[in-house]
C-alpha positions in Angstrom: -12.8 15.6 2.7 -11.7 18.3 0.0 -12.2 21.3 1.9 -9.9 20.0 5.5 -7.4 19.1 2.6 -7.5 22.7 1.6 -7.0 24.2 5.1 -4.5 21.8 5.8 -2.5 22.8 2.4 -3.2 26.9 3.5 -1.8 26.1 7.0 1.1 24.6 5.5 1.6 27.6 3.0 1.2 30.4 5.6 4.3 28.2 7.5 6.4 28.0 5.1 6.0 31.7 4.3 7.4 32.8 8.0 10.1 29.3 7.8 11.3 26.9 5.3 11.1 23.8 6.7 11.2 20.5 4.2 9.1 18.5 6.5 6.7 21.5 5.7 7.9 20.9 1.5 7.0 17.2 2.1 3.5 17.4 3.7 1.9 19.4 0.9 4.1 17.3 -1.6 2.1 14.4 -0.2 -1.1 16.2 0.2 -1.3 17.4 -3.4 -0.2 14.2 -4.5 -3.5 13.2 -2.2 -5.9 15.5 -4.3 -4.5 14.7 -7.4 -5.1 11.0 -7.0 -8.4 11.6 -6.0 -9.5 13.7 -8.6 -7.4 12.3 -11.7 -7.9 8.5 -10.4 -8.3 6.1 -14.2 -12.1 5.0 -14.2 -12.9 5.9 -10.4 -11.5 9.6 -9.6 -13.5 11.9 -8.6 -13.2 14.3 -11.7 -14.2 10.6 -14.1 -16.9 10.6 -12.3 -18.7 13.2 -12.4 -17.7 13.3 -16.4 -19.5 10.2 -16.9 -22.5 11.7 -14.7 -22.8 14.0 -17.8 -21.7 11.9 -20.5 -23.7 8.5 -21.2 -23.0 7.4 -24.6 -26.4 6.0 -25.7 -25.6 3.3 -28.0 -24.2 1.8 -24.5 -26.7 2.1 -22.6 -29.2 0.6 -25.8 -27.1 -2.2 -26.2 -26.3 -2.6 -22.5 -30.2 -3.0 -21.6 -30.4 -5.4 -24.9 -27.9 -7.9 -23.1 -29.6 -7.7 -19.9 -33.4 -8.4 -21.3 -31.5 -11.6 -23.7 -30.2 -12.8 -20.5 -33.1 -12.6 -18.7 -35.8 -12.8 -20.8 -37.4 -15.7 -18.5 -37.9 -12.8 -15.9 -40.0 -10.0 -15.3 -38.1 -7.2 -16.4 -38.8 -3.8 -15.0 -37.2 0.0 -14.7 -35.3 -0.7 -10.7 -34.1 -4.1 -12.3 -32.1 -2.9 -15.4 -31.5 0.4 -12.7 -29.9 -1.7 -10.4 -28.5 -4.4 -12.8 -26.4 -1.2 -15.6 -25.7 1.0 -12.5 -27.0 3.9 -14.7 -29.8 6.1 -13.4 -33.3 6.0 -13.8 -33.6 8.7 -16.3 -31.0 7.4 -18.5 -32.5 3.5 -18.6 -36.1 5.7 -19.4 -35.3 7.7 -22.5 -32.4 3.8 -23.4 -36.5 2.1 -23.1 -38.4 5.2 -25.3 -35.7 5.4 -28.2 -36.1 1.4 -28.7 -39.6 1.3 -28.7 -39.7 3.6 -31.0 -37.0 2.1 -32.2 -38.9 -1.3 -32.6 -36.5 -3.1 -30.5 -38.5 -3.6 -27.1 -41.9 -4.0 -26.3 -44.4 -3.4 -23.0 -46.4 -7.2 -22.0 -48.1 -6.9 -18.5 -45.8 -4.2 -17.3 -42.7 -5.5 -18.2 -39.8 -5.5 -20.9 -39.8 -7.9 -23.6 -37.3 -8.2 -26.8 -38.9 -7.8 -30.2 -38.0 -10.0 -32.8 -35.5 -7.0 -34.3 -34.2 -6.7 -30.5 -33.4 -10.2 -30.3 -31.4 -10.1 -33.0 -29.4 -7.1 -32.4 -29.0 -8.8 -28.5 -28.0 -11.6 -30.6 -24.6 -10.0 -32.0 -23.6 -8.3 -29.1 -23.4 -11.2 -27.5 -21.4 -12.6 -30.5 -19.1 -10.0 -30.5 -18.6 -10.6 -26.9 -18.2 -14.0 -26.3 -15.4 -14.0 -29.7 -13.6 -11.2 -28.1 -13.5 -13.6 -24.9 -12.0 -15.7 -26.8 -9.4 -13.7 -28.6 -8.4 -12.5 -25.1 -8.1 -16.0 -23.7 -6.4 -17.3 -27.0 -4.1 -14.5 -28.3 -3.3 -12.6 -25.2 -1.4 -12.5 -21.9 -5.0 -11.2 -19.6 -5.7 -12.8 -17.1 -9.2 -14.4 -16.9 -11.0 -12.2 -14.4 -9.8 -9.0 -17.2 -11.6 -11.4 -20.5 -15.0 -10.1 -19.3 -14.9 -6.5 -18.8 -12.4 -6.2 -21.8 -15.4 -7.5 -23.5 -18.2 -5.3 -22.4 -16.2 -2.2 -23.9 -14.8 -4.4 -27.4 -18.7 -5.2 -28.2 -19.8 -2.1 -28.0 -16.9 -0.7 -30.7 -17.0 -3.9 -33.1 -18.6 -3.2 -36.3 -19.9 -6.6 -38.2 -17.3 -6.7 -40.3 -14.5 -6.4 -37.8 -16.8 -9.4 -36.2 -16.7 -11.2 -39.1 -12.9 -10.9 -39.4 -12.2 -11.7 -35.8 -14.0 -15.1 -35.9 -12.4 -16.3 -39.0 -9.1 -15.1 -37.2 -9.9 -17.2 -34.8 -10.9 -20.3 -36.6 -14.9 -19.9 -36.0 -15.1 -21.2 -32.9 -18.3 -22.4 -31.6 -17.8 -21.8 -27.9 -16.1 -18.8 -25.3 -13.6 -19.9 -22.8 -16.0 -19.9 -20.7 -18.0 -22.8 -22.5 -21.1 -20.3 -23.2 -21.7 -20.8 -27.4 -20.9 -18.1 -29.9 -24.2 -17.1 -31.9 -22.9 -17.9 -35.5 -22.9 -14.4 -38.0 -26.3 -16.1 -39.5 -27.9 -16.3 -35.4 -28.0 -19.8 -34.8 -26.7 -20.6 -31.3 -25.1 -24.2 -30.3 -27.5 -26.1 -27.5 -25.7 -27.3 -24.5 -26.8 -30.4 -22.9 -25.6 -29.5 -19.6 -27.2 -29.0 -15.6 -25.9 -27.4 -12.7 -23.3 -29.2 -10.5 -25.9 -28.6 -7.5 -28.2 -30.9 -9.3 -26.2 -34.0 -9.8 -26.4 -36.3 -6.8 -24.0 -38.0 -4.7 -21.6 -40.7 -6.8 -22.7 -39.5 -10.0 -19.8 -38.3 -12.4 -20.0 -35.3 -14.4 -17.5 -33.2 -16.9 -17.4 -29.0 -16.2 -18.3 -27.6 -19.7 -19.6 -24.5 -19.1 -18.5 -21.6 -16.1 -20.9 -18.6 -16.1 -19.5 -15.4 -15.5 -22.0 -13.7 -14.0 -22.0 -12.6 -11.2 -18.9 -11.4 -11.1 -18.7 -12.2 -7.1 -19.2 -15.9 -7.5 -17.5 -16.0 -10.3 -14.6 -14.8 -9.0 -14.9 -17.5 -6.0 -14.5 -20.1 -9.0 -11.5 -18.7 -10.3 -10.0 -18.6 -6.8 -10.8 -22.1 -6.3 -8.8 -23.2 -9.4 -12.0 -25.0 -10.7 -11.1 -25.8 -14.6 -13.8 -26.7 -17.7 -12.9 -29.9 -19.2 -12.4 -31.5 -15.6 -14.0 -34.6 -14.7 -15.6 -34.2 -11.3 -17.6 -36.8 -9.2 -19.6 -35.6 -6.2 -19.2 -37.0 -2.6 -21.4 -34.7 -1.1 -24.8 -32.4 -1.5 -27.0 -31.3 0.4 -28.0 -27.6 1.4 -25.1 -26.0 3.2 -22.9 -27.3 0.6 -21.7 -30.1 -2.6 -18.8 -31.7 -2.3 -16.9 -33.1 -4.8 -13.5 -34.9 -5.8 -11.4 -33.6 -9.2 -8.4 -33.8 -10.7 -6.8 -35.3 -6.9 -8.6 -32.3 -4.8 -11.6 -31.8 -2.9 -13.6 -29.0 -3.3 -16.6 -27.7 -1.7 -18.9 -25.2 -3.0 -22.1 -23.5 -1.3 -24.8 -24.7 -3.3 -25.1 -21.2 -4.8 -21.7 -20.9 -5.9 -21.7 -24.5 -7.6 -25.2 -23.6 -9.1 -22.8 -21.4 -11.6 -21.7 -24.6 -12.7 -22.5 -26.7 -15.5 -21.8 -30.8 -16.3 -22.5 -32.8 -18.4 -23.2 -36.5 -16.7 -21.0 -39.2 -17.6 -22.6 -42.0 -18.2 -20.1 -44.7 -20.1 -17.8 -46.0 -17.7 -14.9 -45.5 -20.8 -15.5 -41.9 -20.6 -14.7 -41.9 -17.2 -10.9 -40.6 -16.1 -9.1 -42.7 -14.6 -9.4 -41.2 -10.5 -5.1 -41.8 -10.5 -5.1 -38.9 -13.0 -4.4 -35.9 -10.7 -2.4 -32.1 -11.7 0.9 -32.0 -11.7 1.2 -29.8 -8.5 0.2 -33.1 -6.5 3.4 -34.8 -6.8 6.1 -35.0 -4.5 10.0 -34.7 -4.5 11.4 -38.3 -5.3 8.0 -39.7 -7.0 7.7 -39.7 -11.2 4.7 -39.6 -12.6 4.1 -40.1 -16.7 1.6 -37.1 -17.9 -1.3 -37.8 -19.2 -2.3 -34.3 -21.4 -3.0 -30.5 -20.4 -6.5 -29.0 -18.9 -8.9 -27.4 -21.7 -8.4 -24.3 -19.1 -4.7 -23.9 -20.6 -5.7 -21.9 -24.2 -3.6 -20.1 -27.3 -0.3 -19.1 -26.5 0.5 -21.0 -23.2 -0.6 -24.5 -24.1 1.8 -23.8 -27.3 4.4 -23.4 -24.6 3.7 -26.0 -22.6 3.4 -28.5 -25.0 7.3 -27.3 -27.0 8.7 -27.1 -23.5 7.7 -31.4 -23.6 4.5 -31.7 -21.4 3.0 -34.1 -23.8 1.1 -36.9 -23.7 3.5 -40.1 -22.1 6.3 -37.4 -21.4 8.3 -39.5 -18.0 8.4 -35.8 -15.2 9.5 -35.7 -11.7 10.9 -33.0 -9.4 14.0 -31.3 -9.8 14.6 -28.5 -8.0 12.2 -27.4 -5.1 11.9 -23.5 -4.4 12.4 -22.7 -0.7 10.5 -19.2 -1.5 7.3 -22.0 -3.2 7.8 -21.3 -6.2 8.3 -22.2 -9.4 9.4 -25.3 -9.5 11.9 -27.1 -11.4 10.1 -30.0 -13.3 12.8 -32.8 -15.4 11.1 -33.4 -18.5 12.7 -34.9 -21.7 16.6 -33.6 -20.5 15.7 -30.7 -19.0 14.7 -28.6 -16.0 12.0 -26.4 -16.6 10.3 -23.7 -14.0 7.2 -23.3 -13.5 4.6 -21.8 -11.7 1.6 -23.4 -9.6 -0.8 -21.8 -11.8 0.9 -22.9 -14.9 1.6 -27.1 -13.0 -2.5 -27.1 -12.2 -2.6 -27.3 -16.0 -1.3 -30.2 -17.0 -2.6 -33.5 -15.8 -0.4 -36.5 -14.7 -0.5 -40.2 -13.6 2.1 -40.8 -11.3 4.4 -44.0 -11.7 
């Protein structure tokens, strides 16, 4: 590819030496831009990839391995598993494991890697920092939820224990991250979650979503695309080997069992805990209808949640559609004497009960 581009540039330069043509100048500019993009593109450019292949931070490798061993403690972990999971070369993984054995962080058990007590404590600290950062990104920034994990992956290696304590204090020492995973305390204690996979519920059972696993990323993104929210109540309509269908907040959702398995729910058995089926999302409101605001989904956090409350979307407020956008969104909702424009991704997080 590179040789072809060089030949094209040489040809264009040769042509320009004998006759000036603005088309040749434009082509040289375009080809040169392509080369610069291919070589210097952030994170994926050839220069970045080349440098990254030669320079790997040993601390990051070790901490990445510790996290993999922690999250897969019930599995038999081998070098090949770590290479495939982390994307490092075999030599990098082997070097990291050797140093971890010397530091008494891991040991061999029937040819499989296991965490020592010291290694487990170290891994818990990394997990704590990662989940604190995800909570921070959810509540204090405007980053999309699909970006939280990647940013937290970087920050977990840069944050020391004192900084983690400051971050936890700033957030009010939260118990759970935005995905519903427990955040270990500074002493390593982890809250237990009483939940089962959504795919494990029987037809007719009602539950509340309390955790959405963000790994593997491809499944997590599919769940995000379906606008499935933590805190939402669900009722199973169908559950078989090909799909899981459930009702939640006025909509039906269909997922493959492997995707539904990444959603954890708490089964609701007390009738008083079960939400009224007539409670739906604001996006279900049609022109000419009125409704009462029942609340805001737990999926709306931090400044975004406070903004909706400040705009008048509080429990008991009456709401209707005032303006319909011919291009789809935003929609103008009339509430407390004012018309408020909301995008669909905002309206999805407001729960209502139609009159």
